[in-house]
C-alpha positions as a LaTeX table, in Angstrom:
\begin{tabular}{lrrr}
\hline
Residue & $x$ (\AA) & $y$ (\AA) & $z$ (\AA) \\
\hline
Unk1 & 120.50 & 24.59 & 135.30 \\
Unk2 & 121.71 & 28.23 & 134.46 \\
Unk3 & 123.63 & 29.04 & 131.98 \\
Unk4 & 126.47 & 31.09 & 131.69 \\
Unk5 & 127.89 & 33.17 & 128.68 \\
Unk6 & 131.25 & 34.16 & 129.25 \\
Unk7 & 134.04 & 36.65 & 126.60 \\
Unk8 & 136.49 & 35.86 & 125.41 \\
Unk9 & 139.46 & 38.29 & 127.32 \\
Unk10 & 141.84 & 40.12 & 124.65 \\
Unk11 & 145.92 & 39.16 & 126.32 \\
Unk12 & 146.99 & 42.12 & 128.05 \\
Unk13 & 150.48 & 44.17 & 127.14 \\
Unk14 & 152.09 & 45.44 & 129.88 \\
Unk15 & 151.81 & 49.38 & 129.68 \\
Unk16 & 149.35 & 49.68 & 126.15 \\
Unk17 & 146.42 & 51.47 & 126.90 \\
Unk18 & 143.71 & 50.36 & 124.53 \\
Unk19 & 144.14 & 47.14 & 126.48 \\
Unk20 & 143.32 & 47.88 & 129.73 \\
Unk21 & 139.92 & 47.11 & 131.77 \\
Unk22 & 137.27 & 49.71 & 130.77 \\
Unk23 & 139.66 & 52.18 & 128.19 \\
Unk24 & 137.17 & 53.23 & 125.21 \\
Unk25 & 139.74 & 52.25 & 122.32 \\
Unk26 & 139.25 & 48.69 & 120.84 \\
Unk27 & 141.08 & 47.14 & 119.24 \\
Unk28 & 140.24 & 45.88 & 115.77 \\
Unk29 & 137.44 & 43.40 & 115.72 \\
Unk30 & 137.11 & 39.86 & 115.48 \\
Unk31 & 134.82 & 37.60 & 113.71 \\
Unk32 & 132.34 & 37.98 & 115.91 \\
Unk33 & 132.19 & 41.16 & 117.13 \\
Unk34 & 129.69 & 43.90 & 115.54 \\
Unk35 & 128.55 & 47.28 & 115.11 \\
Unk36 & 130.67 & 50.64 & 114.55 \\
Unk37 & 133.19 & 51.99 & 116.49 \\
Unk38 & 133.06 & 55.66 & 118.42 \\
Unk39 & 135.21 & 57.04 & 115.28 \\
Unk40 & 133.50 & 55.84 & 113.05 \\
Unk41 & 130.29 & 56.57 & 113.61 \\
Unk42 & 131.59 & 60.40 & 114.57 \\
Unk43 & 133.21 & 60.35 & 110.79 \\
Unk44 & 130.15 & 59.24 & 109.47 \\
Unk45 & 128.02 & 62.15 & 111.26 \\
Unk46 & 130.63 & 64.91 & 110.44 \\
Unk47 & 129.82 & 64.31 & 106.21 \\
Unk48 & 125.53 & 63.92 & 106.96 \\
Unk49 & 126.76 & 67.91 & 108.44 \\
Unk50 & 128.63 & 68.75 & 106.07 \\
Unk51 & 126.10 & 67.59 & 102.95 \\
Unk52 & 122.91 & 68.96 & 105.25 \\
Unk53 & 125.31 & 72.60 & 105.32 \\
Unk54 & 125.57 & 72.07 & 100.99 \\
Unk55 & 121.56 & 70.97 & 101.33 \\
Unk56 & 120.63 & 74.05 & 102.70 \\
Unk57 & 122.68 & 76.66 & 101.25 \\
Unk58 & 120.78 & 75.05 & 98.07 \\
Unk59 & 117.96 & 75.00 & 99.28 \\
Unk60 & 118.42 & 78.66 & 100.71 \\
Unk61 & 119.50 & 80.31 & 97.21 \\
Unk62 & 116.48 & 78.86 & 95.50 \\
Unk63 & 114.46 & 80.11 & 97.98 \\
Unk64 & 116.43 & 83.61 & 97.39 \\
Unk65 & 115.72 & 83.63 & 93.31 \\
Unk66 & 112.47 & 82.13 & 93.65 \\
Unk67 & 111.50 & 85.63 & 95.32 \\
Unk68 & 112.75 & 88.18 & 93.39 \\
Unk69 & 111.41 & 86.34 & 90.91 \\
Unk70 & 108.05 & 86.97 & 92.69 \\
Unk71 & 109.38 & 90.19 & 93.37 \\
Unk72 & 109.65 & 91.38 & 89.58 \\
Unk73 & 106.50 & 89.68 & 88.52 \\
Unk74 & 104.87 & 91.61 & 91.48 \\
Unk75 & 106.82 & 94.54 & 89.88 \\
Unk76 & 105.97 & 93.90 & 86.34 \\
Unk77 & 102.28 & 94.00 & 87.26 \\
Unk78 & 102.14 & 97.52 & 88.88 \\
Unk79 & 103.76 & 99.23 & 85.54 \\
Unk80 & 101.21 & 97.11 & 83.65 \\
Unk81 & 98.48 & 98.23 & 85.59 \\
Unk82 & 99.73 & 102.09 & 85.87 \\
Unk83 & 100.10 & 102.14 & 81.89 \\
Unk84 & 95.90 & 101.32 & 81.78 \\
Unk85 & 95.46 & 103.73 & 84.21 \\
Unk86 & 97.34 & 106.34 & 81.67 \\
Unk87 & 94.95 & 104.97 & 79.41 \\
Unk88 & 91.80 & 105.26 & 81.09 \\
Unk89 & 92.91 & 108.52 & 82.47 \\
Unk90 & 92.17 & 107.47 & 85.42 \\
Unk91 & 92.26 & 110.04 & 88.63 \\
Unk92 & 95.20 & 107.14 & 90.14 \\
Unk93 & 97.32 & 107.54 & 87.00 \\
Unk94 & 99.59 & 110.16 & 88.79 \\
Unk95 & 100.46 & 108.43 & 92.10 \\
Unk96 & 103.91 & 108.02 & 93.02 \\
Unk97 & 103.04 & 105.03 & 95.60 \\
Unk98 & 100.56 & 102.39 & 95.80 \\
Unk99 & 100.59 & 99.47 & 96.96 \\
Unk100 & 100.38 & 95.98 & 95.98 \\
Unk101 & 100.39 & 92.58 & 97.29 \\
Unk102 & 101.42 & 93.65 & 100.79 \\
Unk103 & 104.26 & 95.57 & 99.30 \\
Unk104 & 104.47 & 99.97 & 99.09 \\
Unk105 & 105.57 & 100.36 & 95.41 \\
Unk106 & 107.27 & 103.50 & 93.65 \\
Unk107 & 106.42 & 104.44 & 90.04 \\
Unk108 & 108.15 & 107.11 & 87.69 \\
Unk109 & 107.12 & 107.52 & 84.68 \\
Unk110 & 108.42 & 109.38 & 81.39 \\
Unk111 & 106.73 & 110.81 & 78.85 \\
Unk112 & 108.32 & 111.13 & 75.31 \\
Unk113 & 106.81 & 112.82 & 71.81 \\
Unk114 & 106.80 & 110.43 & 68.91 \\
Unk115 & 106.93 & 111.92 & 65.57 \\
Unk116 & 103.44 & 111.23 & 65.52 \\
Unk117 & 101.60 & 114.08 & 67.72 \\
Unk118 & 98.89 & 111.86 & 68.21 \\
Unk119 & 100.97 & 109.28 & 69.95 \\
Unk120 & 102.77 & 109.76 & 73.05 \\
Unk121 & 106.04 & 107.03 & 74.42 \\
Unk122 & 105.93 & 106.33 & 78.11 \\
Unk123 & 108.37 & 104.36 & 79.90 \\
Unk124 & 107.33 & 103.69 & 83.34 \\
Unk125 & 109.77 & 102.31 & 86.40 \\
Unk126 & 108.75 & 100.71 & 89.00 \\
Unk127 & 110.88 & 100.98 & 91.95 \\
Unk128 & 110.30 & 98.68 & 96.26 \\
Unk129 & 109.55 & 101.66 & 97.86 \\
Unk130 & 113.00 & 101.73 & 99.10 \\
Unk131 & 115.31 & 100.75 & 96.33 \\
Unk132 & 116.80 & 103.25 & 93.62 \\
Unk133 & 116.99 & 100.04 & 91.25 \\
Unk134 & 114.19 & 99.09 & 88.95 \\
Unk135 & 112.39 & 96.03 & 89.13 \\
Unk136 & 110.68 & 96.45 & 86.30 \\
Unk137 & 110.92 & 98.50 & 83.08 \\
Unk138 & 107.66 & 98.57 & 80.47 \\
Unk139 & 107.21 & 101.41 & 77.52 \\
Unk140 & 104.20 & 101.93 & 75.80 \\
Unk141 & 102.16 & 104.12 & 74.12 \\
Unk142 & 98.71 & 106.57 & 74.60 \\
Unk143 & 97.29 & 109.08 & 72.96 \\
Unk144 & 98.45 & 111.90 & 73.09 \\
Unk145 & 95.52 & 114.63 & 71.97 \\
Unk146 & 93.87 & 114.07 & 75.51 \\
Unk147 & 96.86 & 115.77 & 77.10 \\
\hline
\end{tabular}
């Protein structure tokens, strides 16, 4: 024996598009109906999309900030290396361009005297290759008797 499940039909009102068979709109769910309407699903999807955009912007901002810290740290290493080269009187101490960590850096060294003629003050500024704002600045002192 075969059983057939019959669905209760909603009463139709003449001229009511919501009551038309095959309509994509529904009347409010009855006690026996479960699930979400298409509008509810679209609203939920829109909320998720907006939240995802906000999350992506936050992550992007964090990545940019981390990259900036990385570049400033590398520039400070370049400045510290240059000061060490000047103290050691290394032949590379006069180079204007150097490469470190896969990037080109421009180094500007300014020397000035101090009250003690045996000590020179050194100010080192490090720039990314094509930038005009220094990423690092370092002040140090070297033996002024070495020339």
